[in-house]
N, CA, C and O atoms as a GROMACS GRO file, in nm:
protein
  456
    1MET      N    1  -2.615  -0.537  -0.198
    1MET     CA    2  -2.647  -0.419  -0.274
    1MET      C    3  -2.693  -0.479  -0.413
    1MET      O    4  -2.632  -0.570  -0.470
    2ARG      N    5  -2.818  -0.413  -0.467
    2ARG     CA    6  -2.857  -0.466  -0.599
    2ARG      C    7  -2.910  -0.358  -0.684
    2ARG      O    8  -2.956  -0.254  -0.635
    3LEU      N    9  -2.907  -0.378  -0.794
    3LEU     CA   10  -2.964  -0.259  -0.893
    3LEU      C   11  -3.083  -0.313  -0.952
    3LEU      O   12  -3.079  -0.423  -1.009
    4ASP      N   13  -3.200  -0.239  -0.944
    4ASP     CA   14  -3.323  -0.266  -1.000
    4ASP      C   15  -3.329  -0.215  -1.140
    4ASP      O   16  -3.307  -0.096  -1.162
    5LEU      N   17  -3.358  -0.302  -1.240
    5LEU     CA   18  -3.392  -0.243  -1.380
    5LEU      C   19  -3.516  -0.275  -1.417
    5LEU      O   20  -3.569  -0.380  -1.384
    6PHE      N   21  -3.577  -0.176  -1.498
    6PHE     CA   22  -3.721  -0.197  -1.541
    6PHE      C   23  -3.713  -0.219  -1.690
    6PHE      O   24  -3.689  -0.121  -1.760
    7LEU      N   25  -3.730  -0.346  -1.750
    7LEU     CA   26  -3.734  -0.372  -1.877
    7LEU      C   27  -3.871  -0.394  -1.934
    7LEU      O   28  -3.964  -0.449  -1.875
    8VAL      N   29  -3.873  -0.336  -2.080
    8VAL     CA   30  -3.987  -0.366  -2.167
    8VAL      C   31  -3.956  -0.459  -2.264
    8VAL      O   32  -3.885  -0.427  -2.359
    9ARG      N   33  -4.006  -0.582  -2.250
    9ARG     CA   34  -3.993  -0.692  -2.346
    9ARG      C   35  -4.098  -0.679  -2.450
    9ARG      O   36  -4.209  -0.637  -2.419
   10PRO      N   37  -4.067  -0.714  -2.576
   10PRO     CA   38  -4.155  -0.697  -2.676
   10PRO      C   39  -4.288  -0.750  -2.661
   10PRO      O   40  -4.304  -0.867  -2.628
   11GLY      N   41  -4.389  -0.669  -2.685
   11GLY     CA   42  -4.529  -0.704  -2.661
   11GLY      C   43  -4.594  -0.691  -2.520
   11GLY      O   44  -4.711  -0.717  -2.492
   12ASP      N   45  -4.485  -0.641  -2.426
   12ASP     CA   46  -4.546  -0.596  -2.293
   12ASP      C   47  -4.596  -0.462  -2.276
   12ASP      O   48  -4.541  -0.376  -2.344
   13GLU      N   49  -4.678  -0.433  -2.209
   13GLU     CA   50  -4.734  -0.301  -2.182
   13GLU      C   51  -4.701  -0.247  -2.050
   13GLU      O   52  -4.724  -0.133  -2.011
   14ILE      N   53  -4.636  -0.356  -1.972
   14ILE     CA   54  -4.601  -0.285  -1.828
   14ILE      C   55  -4.458  -0.350  -1.815
   14ILE      O   56  -4.436  -0.468  -1.840
   15PRO      N   57  -4.364  -0.257  -1.773
   15PRO     CA   58  -4.231  -0.294  -1.748
   15PRO      C   59  -4.205  -0.413  -1.648
   15PRO      O   60  -4.272  -0.426  -1.546
   16THR      N   61  -4.102  -0.500  -1.683
   16THR     CA   62  -4.073  -0.608  -1.590
   16THR      C   63  -3.950  -0.567  -1.505
   16THR      O   64  -3.858  -0.508  -1.561
   17ARG      N   65  -3.943  -0.595  -1.377
   17ARG     CA   66  -3.847  -0.554  -1.278
   17ARG      C   67  -3.731  -0.663  -1.303
   17ARG      O   68  -3.769  -0.780  -1.308
   18MET      N   69  -3.619  -0.642  -1.317
   18MET     CA   70  -3.510  -0.729  -1.305
   18MET      C   71  -3.413  -0.687  -1.201
   18MET      O   72  -3.360  -0.577  -1.219
   19SER      N   73  -3.381  -0.754  -1.095
   19SER     CA   74  -3.296  -0.704  -0.979
   19SER      C   75  -3.171  -0.770  -1.011
   19SER      O   76  -3.162  -0.893  -1.010
   20LEU      N   77  -3.062  -0.684  -1.043
   20LEU     CA   78  -2.931  -0.742  -1.061
   20LEU      C   79  -2.854  -0.752  -0.942
   20LEU      O   80  -2.850  -0.656  -0.865
   21PRO      N   81  -2.785  -0.868  -0.915
   21PRO     CA   82  -2.698  -0.895  -0.814
   21PRO      C   83  -2.591  -0.806  -0.815
   21PRO      O   84  -2.575  -0.733  -0.913
   22PRO      N   85  -2.507  -0.802  -0.710
   22PRO     CA   86  -2.385  -0.717  -0.707
   22PRO      C   87  -2.278  -0.757  -0.834
   22PRO      O   88  -2.213  -0.671  -0.894
   23THR      N   89  -2.273  -0.887  -0.860
   23THR     CA   90  -2.200  -0.927  -0.978
   23THR      C   91  -2.235  -0.874  -1.119
   23THR      O   92  -2.157  -0.882  -1.215
   24GLY      N   93  -2.364  -0.816  -1.123
   24GLY     CA   94  -2.434  -0.770  -1.231
   24GLY      C   95  -2.408  -0.619  -1.242
   24GLY      O   96  -2.415  -0.566  -1.353
   25ILE      N   97  -2.377  -0.543  -1.126
   25ILE     CA   98  -2.371  -0.405  -1.155
   25ILE      C   99  -2.274  -0.325  -1.240
   25ILE      O  100  -2.299  -0.233  -1.318
   26LYS      N  101  -2.144  -0.386  -1.204
   26LYS     CA  102  -2.025  -0.324  -1.314
   26LYS      C  103  -2.052  -0.366  -1.440
   26LYS      O  104  -2.041  -0.274  -1.522
   27PRO      N  105  -2.092  -0.500  -1.498
   27PRO     CA  106  -2.117  -0.511  -1.639
   27PRO      C  107  -2.225  -0.442  -1.688
   27PRO      O  108  -2.227  -0.416  -1.808
   28PHE      N  109  -2.328  -0.403  -1.608
   28PHE     CA  110  -2.436  -0.325  -1.664
   28PHE      C  111  -2.381  -0.185  -1.684
   28PHE      O  112  -2.402  -0.119  -1.786
   29GLY      N  113  -2.308  -0.145  -1.579
   29GLY     CA  114  -2.246  -0.011  -1.586
   29GLY      C  115  -2.163   0.020  -1.700
   29GLY      O  116  -2.167   0.128  -1.759
   30ALA      N  117  -2.088  -0.076  -1.729
   30ALA     CA  118  -1.986  -0.075  -1.858
   30ALA      C  119  -2.071  -0.055  -1.984
   30ALA      O  120  -2.048   0.031  -2.069
   31TYR      N  121  -2.175  -0.146  -1.987
   31TYR     CA  122  -2.269  -0.168  -2.107
   31TYR      C  123  -2.336  -0.007  -2.125
   31TYR      O  124  -2.332   0.045  -2.237
   32ALA      N  125  -2.384   0.053  -2.034
   32ALA     CA  126  -2.443   0.162  -2.033
   32ALA      C  127  -2.334   0.292  -2.076
   32ALA      O  128  -2.367   0.384  -2.151
   33VAL      N  129  -2.223   0.280  -2.023
   33VAL     CA  130  -2.130   0.375  -2.046
   33VAL      C  131  -2.087   0.370  -2.214
   33VAL      O  132  -2.076   0.462  -2.295
   34GLY      N  133  -2.071   0.237  -2.227
   34GLY     CA  134  -2.035   0.198  -2.387
   34GLY      C  135  -2.148   0.256  -2.480
   34GLY      O  136  -2.118   0.301  -2.590
   35LEU      N  137  -2.251   0.255  -2.443
   35LEU     CA  138  -2.371   0.305  -2.545
   35LEU      C  139  -2.346   0.454  -2.526
   35LEU      O  140  -2.349   0.516  -2.632
   36ARG      N  141  -2.326   0.516  -2.435
   36ARG     CA  142  -2.308   0.669  -2.433
   36ARG      C  143  -2.177   0.728  -2.508
   36ARG      O  144  -2.172   0.838  -2.563
   37GLN      N  145  -2.081   0.640  -2.500
   37GLN     CA  146  -1.958   0.649  -2.584
   37GLN      C  147  -1.990   0.623  -2.727
   37GLN      O  148  -1.914   0.674  -2.810
   38LYS      N  149  -2.079   0.558  -2.764
   38LYS     CA  150  -2.117   0.538  -2.904
   38LYS      C  151  -2.234   0.636  -2.956
   38LYS      O  152  -2.292   0.620  -3.063
   39LYS      N  153  -2.264   0.745  -2.858
   39LYS     CA  154  -2.368   0.838  -2.886
   39LYS      C  155  -2.499   0.766  -2.870
   39LYS      O  156  -2.587   0.806  -2.946
   40SER      N  157  -2.529   0.679  -2.796
   40SER     CA  158  -2.662   0.627  -2.787
   40SER      C  159  -2.713   0.614  -2.648
   40SER      O  160  -2.646   0.660  -2.555
   41ALA      N  161  -2.821   0.556  -2.627
   41ALA     CA  162  -2.875   0.540  -2.490
   41ALA      C  163  -2.951   0.411  -2.471
   41ALA      O  164  -2.984   0.344  -2.568
   42LEU      N  165  -2.977   0.380  -2.357
   42LEU     CA  166  -3.058   0.257  -2.317
   42LEU      C  167  -3.199   0.257  -2.400
   42LEU      O  168  -3.247   0.150  -2.436
   43ILE      N  169  -3.250   0.357  -2.422
   43ILE     CA  170  -3.407   0.385  -2.467
   43ILE      C  171  -3.391   0.363  -2.606
   43ILE      O  172  -3.490   0.337  -2.673
   44ALA      N  173  -3.260   0.371  -2.669
   44ALA     CA  174  -3.249   0.382  -2.804
   44ALA      C  175  -3.230   0.247  -2.883
   44ALA      O  176  -3.258   0.238  -3.003
   45VAL      N  177  -3.182   0.147  -2.811
   45VAL     CA  178  -3.170  -0.019  -2.871
   45VAL      C  179  -3.236  -0.096  -2.775
   45VAL      O  180  -3.265  -0.065  -2.659
   46THR      N  181  -3.263  -0.235  -2.854
   46THR     CA  182  -3.275  -0.331  -2.763
   46THR      C  183  -3.141  -0.393  -2.696
   46THR      O  184  -3.029  -0.383  -2.746
   47THR      N  185  -3.169  -0.451  -2.586
   47THR     CA  186  -3.044  -0.507  -2.503
   47THR      C  187  -3.037  -0.658  -2.494
   47THR      O  188  -3.137  -0.714  -2.448
   48ILE      N  189  -2.950  -0.722  -2.525
   48ILE     CA  190  -2.973  -0.889  -2.520
   48ILE      C  191  -2.892  -0.897  -2.381
   48ILE      O  192  -2.782  -0.843  -2.365
   49ILE      N  193  -2.949  -0.962  -2.295
   49ILE     CA  194  -2.913  -1.006  -2.180
   49ILE      C  195  -2.888  -1.167  -2.154
   49ILE      O  196  -2.980  -1.250  -2.152
   50SER      N  197  -2.747  -1.197  -2.134
   50SER     CA  198  -2.755  -1.331  -2.122
   50SER      C  199  -2.665  -1.367  -1.991
   50SER      O  200  -2.615  -1.284  -1.916
   51LEU      N  201  -2.656  -1.501  -1.981
   51LEU     CA  202  -2.559  -1.563  -1.847
   51LEU      C  203  -2.453  -1.622  -1.897
   51LEU      O  204  -2.470  -1.686  -2.000
   52GLN      N  205  -2.326  -1.616  -1.841
   52GLN     CA  206  -2.213  -1.672  -1.871
   52GLN      C  207  -2.164  -1.745  -1.741
   52GLN      O  208  -2.184  -1.677  -1.640
   53ASP      N  209  -2.109  -1.858  -1.719
   53ASP     CA  210  -2.030  -1.923  -1.622
   53ASP      C  211  -1.933  -1.823  -1.555
   53ASP      O  212  -1.873  -1.737  -1.620
   54ALA      N  213  -1.922  -1.838  -1.434
   54ALA     CA  214  -1.804  -1.752  -1.374
   54ALA      C  215  -1.780  -1.807  -1.237
   54ALA      O  216  -1.867  -1.878  -1.187
   55LYS      N  217  -1.679  -1.784  -1.175
   55LYS     CA  218  -1.634  -1.814  -1.031
   55LYS      C  219  -1.599  -1.697  -0.965
   55LYS      O  220  -1.554  -1.597  -1.021
   56ASN      N  221  -1.625  -1.712  -0.810
   56ASN     CA  222  -1.581  -1.609  -0.736
   56ASN      C  223  -1.448  -1.624  -0.673
   56ASN      O  224  -1.382  -1.719  -0.713
   57GLN      N  225  -1.394  -1.547  -0.580
   57GLN     CA  226  -1.266  -1.557  -0.560
   57GLN      C  227  -1.236  -1.684  -0.468
   57GLN      O  228  -1.122  -1.716  -0.438
   58ASP      N  229  -1.341  -1.748  -0.429
   58ASP     CA  230  -1.344  -1.874  -0.341
   58ASP      C  231  -1.359  -1.980  -0.424
   58ASP      O  232  -1.360  -2.093  -0.375
   59GLY      N  233  -1.372  -1.964  -0.557
   59GLY     CA  234  -1.381  -2.090  -0.650
   59GLY      C  235  -1.542  -2.141  -0.674
   59GLY      O  236  -1.567  -2.241  -0.740
   60VAL      N  237  -1.629  -2.072  -0.623
   60VAL     CA  238  -1.768  -2.093  -0.618
   60VAL      C  239  -1.844  -2.041  -0.756
   60VAL      O  240  -1.856  -1.920  -0.775
   61SER      N  241  -1.889  -2.128  -0.839
   61SER     CA  242  -1.943  -2.120  -0.966
   61SER      C  243  -2.080  -2.033  -0.939
   61SER      O  244  -2.150  -2.042  -0.838
   62TYR      N  245  -2.102  -1.955  -1.041
   62TYR     CA  246  -2.236  -1.895  -1.054
   62TYR      C  247  -2.246  -1.850  -1.181
   62TYR      O  248  -2.147  -1.860  -1.255
   63LYS      N  249  -2.359  -1.797  -1.227
   63LYS     CA  250  -2.390  -1.736  -1.358
   63LYS      C  251  -2.389  -1.582  -1.354
   63LYS      O  252  -2.455  -1.526  -1.266
   64ALA      N  253  -2.317  -1.510  -1.445
   64ALA     CA  254  -2.284  -1.367  -1.429
   64ALA      C  255  -2.364  -1.331  -1.549
   64ALA      O  256  -2.358  -1.400  -1.651
   65PRO      N  257  -2.454  -1.203  -1.539
   65PRO     CA  258  -2.520  -1.149  -1.639
   65PRO      C  259  -2.401  -1.067  -1.737
   65PRO      O  260  -2.297  -1.014  -1.698
   66THR      N  261  -2.451  -1.076  -1.864
   66THR     CA  262  -2.383  -1.006  -1.958
   66THR      C  263  -2.489  -0.910  -2.057
   66THR      O  264  -2.605  -0.939  -2.087
   67PHE      N  265  -2.428  -0.815  -2.088
   67PHE     CA  266  -2.509  -0.727  -2.186
   67PHE      C  267  -2.455  -0.693  -2.301
   67PHE      O  268  -2.333  -0.672  -2.308
   68ARG      N  269  -2.541  -0.683  -2.415
   68ARG     CA  270  -2.466  -0.633  -2.545
   68ARG      C  271  -2.586  -0.558  -2.619
   68ARG      O  272  -2.703  -0.579  -2.586
   69ILE      N  273  -2.556  -0.479  -2.708
   69ILE     CA  274  -2.634  -0.416  -2.798
   69ILE      C  275  -2.725  -0.504  -2.904
   69ILE      O  276  -2.660  -0.577  -2.979
   70GLY      N  277  -2.857  -0.505  -2.918
   70GLY     CA  278  -2.931  -0.574  -3.012
   70GLY      C  279  -2.931  -0.472  -3.117
   70GLY      O  280  -2.834  -0.411  -3.163
   71THR      N  281  -3.081  -0.460  -3.154
   71THR     CA  282  -3.109  -0.396  -3.268
   71THR      C  283  -3.155  -0.237  -3.209
   71THR      O  284  -3.213  -0.213  -3.103
   72PRO      N  285  -3.107  -0.136  -3.317
   72PRO     CA  286  -3.177  -0.003  -3.278
   72PRO      C  287  -3.330   0.003  -3.282
   72PRO      O  288  -3.395  -0.071  -3.356
   73LEU      N  289  -3.384   0.088  -3.202
   73LEU     CA  290  -3.519   0.107  -3.216
   73LEU      C  291  -3.532   0.219  -3.304
   73LEU      O  292  -3.447   0.308  -3.314
   74THR      N  293  -3.666   0.212  -3.386
   74THR     CA  294  -3.711   0.317  -3.466
   74THR      C  295  -3.738   0.443  -3.387
   74THR      O  296  -3.735   0.437  -3.264
   75PHE      N  297  -3.760   0.547  -3.444
   75PHE     CA  298  -3.799   0.674  -3.362
   75PHE      C  299  -3.922   0.652  -3.309
   75PHE      O  300  -3.943   0.691  -3.194
   76ALA      N  301  -4.018   0.590  -3.378
   76ALA     CA  302  -4.160   0.560  -3.303
   76ALA      C  303  -4.150   0.455  -3.190
   76ALA      O  304  -4.232   0.455  -3.098
   77GLU      N  305  -4.060   0.373  -3.198
   77GLU     CA  306  -4.031   0.269  -3.103
   77GLU      C  307  -3.994   0.356  -2.951
   77GLU      O  308  -4.051   0.349  -2.841
   78MET      N  309  -3.888   0.431  -2.991
   78MET     CA  310  -3.823   0.511  -2.884
   78MET      C  311  -3.915   0.602  -2.818
   78MET      O  312  -3.913   0.617  -2.696
   79LYS      N  313  -4.006   0.672  -2.903
   79LYS     CA  314  -4.120   0.757  -2.849
   79LYS      C  315  -4.204   0.677  -2.782
   79LYS      O  316  -4.247   0.722  -2.676
   80SER      N  317  -4.244   0.559  -2.819
   80SER     CA  318  -4.322   0.481  -2.728
   80SER      C  319  -4.281   0.439  -2.585
   80SER      O  320  -4.343   0.437  -2.479
   81ALA      N  321  -4.150   0.405  -2.621
   81ALA     CA  322  -4.066   0.338  -2.501
   81ALA      C  323  -4.050   0.462  -2.387
   81ALA      O  324  -4.035   0.434  -2.268
   82ARG      N  325  -4.055   0.588  -2.431
   82ARG     CA  326  -4.030   0.690  -2.339
   82ARG      C  327  -4.158   0.731  -2.290
   82ARG      O  328  -4.160   0.766  -2.172
   83ALA      N  329  -4.274   0.735  -2.358
   83ALA     CA  330  -4.409   0.747  -2.318
   83ALA      C  331  -4.422   0.630  -2.184
   83ALA      O  332  -4.452   0.664  -2.070
   84LEU      N  333  -4.399   0.520  -2.218
   84LEU     CA  334  -4.434   0.412  -2.123
   84LEU      C  335  -4.336   0.436  -1.994
   84LEU      O  336  -4.380   0.424  -1.879
   85SER      N  337  -4.210   0.467  -2.021
   85SER     CA  338  -4.124   0.496  -1.915
   85SER      C  339  -4.190   0.629  -1.813
   85SER      O  340  -4.213   0.618  -1.693
   86ASP      N  341  -4.205   0.719  -1.874
   86ASP     CA  342  -4.285   0.841  -1.804
   86ASP      C  343  -4.397   0.794  -1.738
   86ASP      O  344  -4.415   0.810  -1.617
   87ALA      N  345  -4.479   0.732  -1.820
   87ALA     CA  346  -4.627   0.680  -1.740
   87ALA      C  347  -4.584   0.587  -1.611
   87ALA      O  348  -4.636   0.598  -1.501
   88PHE      N  349  -4.490   0.502  -1.640
   88PHE     CA  350  -4.466   0.408  -1.529
   88PHE      C  351  -4.408   0.490  -1.409
   88PHE      O  352  -4.457   0.475  -1.297
   89GLU      N  353  -4.305   0.578  -1.432
   89GLU     CA  354  -4.250   0.676  -1.338
   89GLU      C  355  -4.366   0.736  -1.266
   89GLU      O  356  -4.384   0.718  -1.146
   90ASN      N  357  -4.456   0.818  -1.352
   90ASN     CA  358  -4.572   0.878  -1.270
   90ASN      C  359  -4.659   0.804  -1.212
   90ASN      O  360  -4.738   0.862  -1.137
   91ALA      N  361  -4.670   0.671  -1.226
   91ALA     CA  362  -4.777   0.587  -1.152
   91ALA      C  363  -4.713   0.563  -1.030
   91ALA      O  364  -4.776   0.570  -0.925
   92MET      N  365  -4.583   0.532  -1.033
   92MET     CA  366  -4.519   0.496  -0.916
   92MET      C  367  -4.476   0.630  -0.824
   92MET      O  368  -4.425   0.617  -0.712
   93ALA      N  369  -4.495   0.726  -0.868
   93ALA     CA  370  -4.455   0.859  -0.803
   93ALA      C  371  -4.595   0.886  -0.726
   93ALA      O  372  -4.595   0.928  -0.610
   94GLU      N  373  -4.713   0.858  -0.798
   94GLU     CA  374  -4.842   0.877  -0.734
   94GLU      C  375  -4.872   0.769  -0.612
   94GLU      O  376  -4.962   0.782  -0.529
   95ARG      N  377  -4.793   0.678  -0.618
   95ARG     CA  378  -4.795   0.603  -0.486
   95ARG      C  379  -4.675   0.612  -0.403
   95ARG      O  380  -4.637   0.523  -0.327
   96GLY      N  381  -4.614   0.728  -0.422
   96GLY     CA  382  -4.520   0.782  -0.331
   96GLY      C  383  -4.383   0.698  -0.340
   96GLY      O  384  -4.304   0.683  -0.247
   97ILE      N  385  -4.374   0.655  -0.446
   97ILE     CA  386  -4.235   0.572  -0.468
   97ILE      C  387  -4.160   0.660  -0.583
   97ILE      O  388  -4.216   0.689  -0.689
   98THR      N  389  -4.035   0.695  -0.551
   98THR     CA  390  -3.964   0.753  -0.663
   98THR      C  391  -3.822   0.666  -0.688
   98THR      O  392  -3.776   0.577  -0.615
   99ILE      N  393  -3.769   0.717  -0.810
   99ILE     CA  394  -3.652   0.656  -0.856
   99ILE      C  395  -3.558   0.637  -0.736
   99ILE      O  396  -3.512   0.527  -0.707
  100GLU      N  397  -3.530   0.765  -0.658
  100GLU     CA  398  -3.429   0.764  -0.555
  100GLU      C  399  -3.459   0.652  -0.453
  100GLU      O  400  -3.367   0.583  -0.408
  101ASP      N  401  -3.594   0.633  -0.416
  101ASP     CA  402  -3.649   0.534  -0.341
  101ASP      C  403  -3.603   0.368  -0.383
  101ASP      O  404  -3.584   0.286  -0.292
  102THR      N  405  -3.591   0.337  -0.495
  102THR     CA  406  -3.568   0.201  -0.554
  102THR      C  407  -3.418   0.193  -0.574
  102THR      O  408  -3.361   0.084  -0.582
  103ALA      N  409  -3.360   0.296  -0.583
  103ALA     CA  410  -3.206   0.299  -0.638
  103ALA      C  411  -3.122   0.252  -0.503
  103ALA      O  412  -3.128   0.303  -0.391
  104ASP      N  413  -3.048   0.147  -0.544
  104ASP     CA  414  -2.941   0.108  -0.451
  104ASP      C  415  -2.814   0.131  -0.537
  104ASP      O  416  -2.772   0.052  -0.622
  105GLU      N  417  -2.760   0.249  -0.503
  105GLU     CA  418  -2.654   0.289  -0.613
  105GLU      C  419  -2.534   0.217  -0.566
  105GLU      O  420  -2.514   0.181  -0.450
  106PRO      N  421  -2.446   0.195  -0.682
  106PRO     CA  422  -2.330   0.129  -0.648
  106PRO      C  423  -2.221   0.231  -0.576
  106PRO      O  424  -2.236   0.351  -0.598
  107LYS      N  425  -2.130   0.196  -0.505
  107LYS     CA  426  -2.050   0.292  -0.416
  107LYS      C  427  -1.955   0.351  -0.530
  107LYS      O  428  -1.920   0.469  -0.522
  108ASP      N  429  -1.913   0.272  -0.635
  108ASP     CA  430  -1.815   0.336  -0.720
  108ASP      C  431  -1.877   0.434  -0.821
  108ASP      O  432  -1.797   0.485  -0.899
  109GLY      N  433  -1.992   0.464  -0.831
  109GLY     CA  434  -2.060   0.564  -0.926
  109GLY      C  435  -2.222   0.531  -0.952
  109GLY      O  436  -2.277   0.428  -0.913
  110VAL      N  437  -2.269   0.607  -1.004
  110VAL     CA  438  -2.419   0.618  -1.018
  110VAL      C  439  -2.438   0.533  -1.170
  110VAL      O  440  -2.372   0.553  -1.271
  111VAL      N  441  -2.537   0.444  -1.154
  111VAL     CA  442  -2.601   0.378  -1.286
  111VAL      C  443  -2.717   0.463  -1.326
  111VAL      O  444  -2.806   0.455  -1.241
  112GLU      N  445  -2.744   0.531  -1.414
  112GLU     CA  446  -2.864   0.585  -1.455
  112GLU      C  447  -2.930   0.496  -1.528
  112GLU      O  448  -2.868   0.415  -1.598
  113PRO      N  449  -3.075   0.500  -1.519
  113PRO     CA  450  -3.154   0.412  -1.605
  113PRO      C  451  -3.151   0.458  -1.751
  113PRO      O  452  -3.183   0.372  -1.833
  114TYR      N  453  -3.114   0.592  -1.803
  114TYR     CA  454  -3.138   0.635  -1.931
  114TYR      C  455  -3.061   0.763  -1.935
  114TYR      O  456  -3.059   0.831  -2.038
   0.00000   0.00000   0.00000
């Protein structure tokens, strides 16, 4: 199971797809919930994504993604990000692809993109 995120990096006009492995779904969900608890949203801030060393239960080392709040976006930046998100979603829908088609939702709850 993987979770696809669509990110807009500074200067980009098209979102970049990032496919989170199973080990990244729970940390991303916790990050998104933490933003909501702070009365914020994914579309309102920059997100800093890093990798940290981790080991699975069998002792195999891997890099686990971490997420933290960067800088808040201005209203104009949020408006632009929302317009890009809507345009991207509409373009995908025209091709017959919906959010539900791309979502591989975690069994312990739904992680929404915004």
